[in-house]
C-alpha positions in Angstrom: 108.4 57.5 111.7 111.7 59.4 110.4 110.6 58.7 106.9 107.3 60.0 106.7 108.1 63.3 108.2 110.8 63.5 105.7 108.0 63.0 103.4 106.0 65.6 105.1 108.6 68.2 104.8 109.0 67.5 101.1 105.4 67.6 100.3 105.0 70.8 102.2 108.1 72.8 99.9 106.3 71.4 97.1 103.3 73.0 98.0 104.5 76.1 99.3 106.7 76.6 95.8 103.8 76.1 93.7 101.7 78.0 95.6 104.8 81.1 95.5 104.5 80.7 91.9 100.9 81.0 91.2 101.0 83.9 93.4 104.0 85.1 91.6 102.4 84.5 88.4 99.4 86.1 89.3 101.2 89.6 90.5 103.1 89.7 87.0 99.6 89.5 85.2 97.9 92.0 87.4 100.8 94.3 87.0 100.6 93.5 83.3 97.0 94.4 82.8 97.4 97.7 85.5 99.9 98.9 82.9 98.1 98.2 79.9 95.1 100.1 81.7 97.0 103.2 82.3 98.4 102.9 78.3 94.8 102.6 77.4 93.8 105.4 79.7 96.5 107.7 78.3 95.7 106.7 74.8 91.9 107.6 75.5 92.8 111.3 76.9 95.5 112.1 73.5 95.0 115.7 72.3 95.0 117.1 69.0 97.9 115.1 66.9 97.8 112.2 68.7 99.5 113.9 71.5 99.2 112.9 75.2 100.1 116.2 76.7 99.0 118.8 74.4 100.9 121.7 73.3 101.2 124.6 76.0 102.8 127.4 73.1 101.1 129.6 71.0 99.5 128.3 68.3 98.9 130.8 65.7 96.3 130.4 62.6 97.5 129.9 59.0 100.8 131.6 60.3 104.5 130.7 59.5 105.4 129.4 62.6 108.1 131.7 63.6 108.6 133.6 66.6 111.1 136.3 67.6 111.8 137.8 71.1 114.1 140.9 72.1 115.0 141.6 75.9 115.9 144.6 77.8 118.6 143.6 80.4 119.3 145.5 83.6 122.0 143.5 85.3 124.5 143.9 88.4 127.9 141.6 88.2 129.8 140.6 91.5 133.3 138.6 91.4 134.8 137.3 94.6 138.7 138.0 94.7 139.2 141.0 93.6 140.0 142.9 96.8 142.8 145.9 95.9 143.9 147.5 99.2 143.6 147.1 103.0 142.7 149.8 105.0 143.4 150.1 109.0 142.0 152.9 111.5 144.8 153.2 113.4 148.7 154.2 111.9 150.7 152.1 114.7 153.2 149.9 112.1 153.9 147.4 114.9 150.4 145.9 114.5 149.6 147.2 110.9 146.6 145.2 110.2 145.0 145.6 113.4 141.4 146.9 112.9 141.3 146.6 109.4 138.9 146.1 106.3 139.6 145.0 102.7 138.5 147.3 99.7 136.7 146.1 97.2 135.7 147.0 94.1 132.0 148.8 93.8 129.6 147.0 90.9 127.1 149.2 88.8 124.4 148.0 87.1 124.5 148.1 83.6 122.6 147.7 80.5 122.3 145.1 78.1 120.5 142.9 76.0 119.7 139.9 74.3 117.6 139.2 70.9 116.2 135.6 69.8 114.4 133.8 67.2 112.5 130.6 66.7 110.6 128.2 64.8 107.5 125.9 65.9 108.1 122.4 64.2 105.2 120.2 63.1 107.0 117.1 64.7 105.4 116.3 68.3 104.9 119.9 68.7 108.8 120.4 69.6 110.4 124.3 68.8 114.1 125.1 68.1 114.9 128.4 69.5 118.6 130.4 69.2 119.7 133.8 71.4 122.2 135.8 71.9 123.0 137.7 75.1 125.5 140.9 75.0 125.9 142.6 77.8 129.0 145.3 79.1 129.4 145.2 82.9 132.1 147.5 84.8 132.7 148.9 88.5 135.3 151.5 89.9 136.1 152.4 93.5 138.9 155.3 94.8 140.3 154.9 98.2 142.8 157.2 100.0 143.5 157.8 103.4 142.0 160.7 105.9 144.6 164.1 105.9 144.9 163.4 109.7 147.3 160.7 109.3 145.4 157.9 111.4 144.7 155.2 108.7 147.2 153.0 106.6 146.4 151.6 103.2 148.1 148.5 102.1 148.4 147.0 98.4 146.8 143.8 97.4 148.5 143.0 94.2 151.8 144.7 94.3 154.3 141.7 93.2 155.8 141.2 97.3 159.4 141.2 95.5 159.2 144.4 93.4 161.0 147.7 94.5 157.5 148.5 96.1 156.4 145.2 97.3 156.5 145.5 101.0 155.1 149.7 101.3 152.2 151.1 101.9 149.8 153.8 100.1 148.1 157.0 100.3 145.5 156.3 97.3 144.6 153.3 95.4 141.9 153.0 92.8 140.7 150.2 91.0 138.8 149.8 87.7 136.6 146.3 86.9 135.1 145.5 83.5 133.7 142.8 81.7 131.8 142.0 77.8 130.0 139.3 78.0 128.1 137.3 75.3 126.5 134.2 75.3 124.8 132.4 72.4 122.1 129.3 73.3 120.8 127.2 71.1 117.3 125.0 72.1 115.4 122.8 71.6 112.7 122.1 73.5 108.5 121.1 73.7 105.8 123.0 75.8 102.9 120.8 77.1 100.1 121.0 79.2 100.4 119.0 82.5 97.3 120.5 83.7 94.5 123.4 82.5 97.2 125.8 84.4 100.7 124.7 84.1 103.0 124.0 81.4 106.4 122.3 81.3 108.8 123.0 78.6 112.1 120.9 79.1 114.8 121.8 76.3 118.1 120.4 75.9 121.0 122.1 73.6 124.4 124.0 73.3 126.0 127.4 74.7 129.2 129.0 74.0 129.9 132.2 75.9 132.8 134.8 75.4 134.0 136.6 78.9 136.6 138.7 78.8 137.7 140.7 82.2 140.2 143.4 82.6 141.1 144.7 86.3 143.2 147.9 86.4 144.6 148.5 89.7 146.6 151.9 90.5 148.5 152.8 93.5 150.3 156.0 94.4 152.0 158.0 96.6 154.0 155.0 98.1 155.9 155.3 101.1 158.8 152.4 101.0 161.2 151.3 104.1 163.7 154.4 102.7 161.2 157.0 103.0 160.3 158.0 99.4 156.8 159.2 98.9 155.2 159.8 95.5 155.7 157.2 93.1 153.2 155.1 91.4 152.5 151.1 90.3 150.1 150.5 87.5 148.8 147.1 87.2 147.1 146.1 84.1 145.3 142.5 84.3 143.2 140.8 81.9 141.1 137.5 82.3 139.3 136.3 78.8 137.3 133.1 78.8 135.7 130.9 75.6 134.0 128.1 75.9 131.3 125.8 74.5 129.2 122.9 75.7 125.6 121.5 76.2 122.9 122.6 78.4 119.8 121.4 79.7 116.8 123.0 81.4 113.5 123.8 82.5 111.0 126.4 81.9 107.4 126.3 83.6 104.7 128.5 83.4 101.5 128.6 86.2 98.7 130.3 84.8 96.5 132.5 86.7 93.7 133.7 84.2 93.1 136.4 81.4 96.5 136.0 79.8 98.8 136.4 83.0 101.0 133.7 84.7 104.2 133.2 86.9 107.2 132.0 85.5 110.2 130.2 86.5 112.9 129.2 84.4 116.1 127.1 85.2 118.7 125.5 83.1 122.7 124.2 83.8 125.6 124.3 81.1 129.0 122.9 81.4 131.2 124.4 78.9 134.5 123.3 77.9 137.2 126.1 77.0 140.4 127.8 77.4 141.7 130.6 79.9 143.8 133.5 78.6 145.3 135.9 81.4 148.3 138.1 81.8 149.5 140.0 84.7 151.3 143.5 83.9 153.1 145.5 87.0 154.6 148.7 85.7 156.8 150.7 88.4 157.5 154.5 88.6 159.7 156.6 90.2 159.5 159.7 91.7 160.6 161.0 88.7 157.9 159.7 86.5 159.9 157.5 84.7 158.3 153.6 84.6 159.8 150.5 84.7 158.2 147.2 84.0 158.6 144.4 86.5 156.3 142.0 85.5 154.9 141.1 82.0 153.5 137.7 82.8 151.2 135.4 80.0 149.1 132.4 80.9 146.9 130.1 79.0 145.3 127.3 79.5 141.8 124.7 78.7 139.6 123.9 81.9 135.8 123.1 82.0 133.5 125.7 83.7 130.0 125.5 84.9 126.9 128.3 84.4 123.6 128.1 86.1 120.7 130.0 85.2 117.4 131.5 86.9 114.4 133.4 86.0 111.4 134.2 87.8 108.5 137.0 86.9 105.0 137.8 85.6 103.9 136.9 82.0 100.9 138.2 80.0 100.1 136.8 76.9 97.3 137.5 74.0 96.4 136.4 71.0 94.6 138.5 68.3 93.7 139.1 64.8 92.0 135.8 65.1 94.2 134.0 66.7 96.8 134.5 63.8 99.3 136.5 65.8 100.7 136.4 69.6 102.2 139.0 71.3 103.7 138.3 74.8 105.5 140.3 77.4 107.0 139.9 80.7 109.5 141.1 83.5 111.5 139.4 85.8 114.8 138.8 88.1 117.7 137.1 86.6 120.5 135.2 88.0 123.4 133.9 86.3 126.4 132.4 88.4 129.9 131.4 86.7 131.8 128.9 88.2 135.4 129.6 89.1 135.7 132.5 86.7 138.4 134.7 88.5 142.0 133.1 87.3 143.6 136.6 87.6 147.3 135.9 88.2 148.4 136.9 92.0 152.0 136.4 93.2 152.1 135.6 96.5 155.7 135.6 97.9 158.7 137.3 98.1 161.4 134.6 98.0 159.8 132.3 95.6 159.1 135.3 93.3 157.2 132.4 90.6 154.9 131.5 93.3 151.4 132.7 92.2 147.4 131.6 93.0 144.4 131.2 90.4 140.5 130.3 90.7 140.0 133.2 93.5 136.4 133.6 93.4 133.0 132.8 91.1 131.7 135.5 88.8 128.0 136.2 89.1 125.4 138.3 87.3 121.6 139.3 88.3 119.2 141.7 88.1 116.0 142.5 86.0 115.0 141.9 82.6 111.9 143.1 80.3 110.9 140.7 77.8 108.4 140.9 74.5 107.7 137.7 72.1 105.6 138.0 68.4 104.7 134.9 66.7 103.8 135.3 63.2 
């Protein structure tokens, strides 16, 4: 009896293995047939030139396959960690920071430009595109205490150990400026995913020069000895250069009659070098200047940059499709991570103590662009 039961279990197990193997084999064959059917279907939908996804770029007739672009930029910058004075709305020195707020530079809109050129390659509809972005940006802010004496103004950037470190001021002024240059090289392919939607993934390189200067002046300083009328000039520099890979995706959502909505995004990682400088010049009542600090720093660091664009575009082919002209307007945003590496001294006992990496730099604003294919 026991022997018969064992034989039945062995026969059942063998049958289960055989059925499972047959089902798996049949399933694998079905998956292979499904994959082959999908490939065959895609092959049957090939566009011109043997492409599964036909070109979405402007195709000129009997042209040179070159195109040029020109952009006008109206951008505004913002950067964290640039507060230069603390203003208190009362004159009680026992609680000097009560009811206080920090004064920051007022960033303005500035004009810039971007120029580019590209070539539409015959290989699989790829294109090669390079552009140069240039803009100079600035900010300015002047703050002084009220004449009635119910305000206190405390400096932020004076070295705590300098002769005027622990003091208050009657006037504070900050000037910030930046020179931005970026060069991008892209290899991309624009293709249709539907009748009204095109995508253009791209890879390439970016190099960037970001030179910042920050000048802060404090006047009419009141020290613990009661001296009033001296001045401190601070001259700070923050320069960065980097090179690295860039990846992105451009999208175009067709509306009809040449109109479309575009949305682009890109990300880059640049390996480069920061060079910073901190100069403090303390002036006495007589106006004689005494340099307190001249500190320079140089170090390497990787910096990330994100790019976003959104706007409206119009395209038109003319002269029997031998030329193409496109114009677009939109909003653009760039974020430069950890760009504020200004040297900020924070201790009057350990005078070498300083902090870096005080904020990110962003640029945002409006862009008007034109493209011509020939």
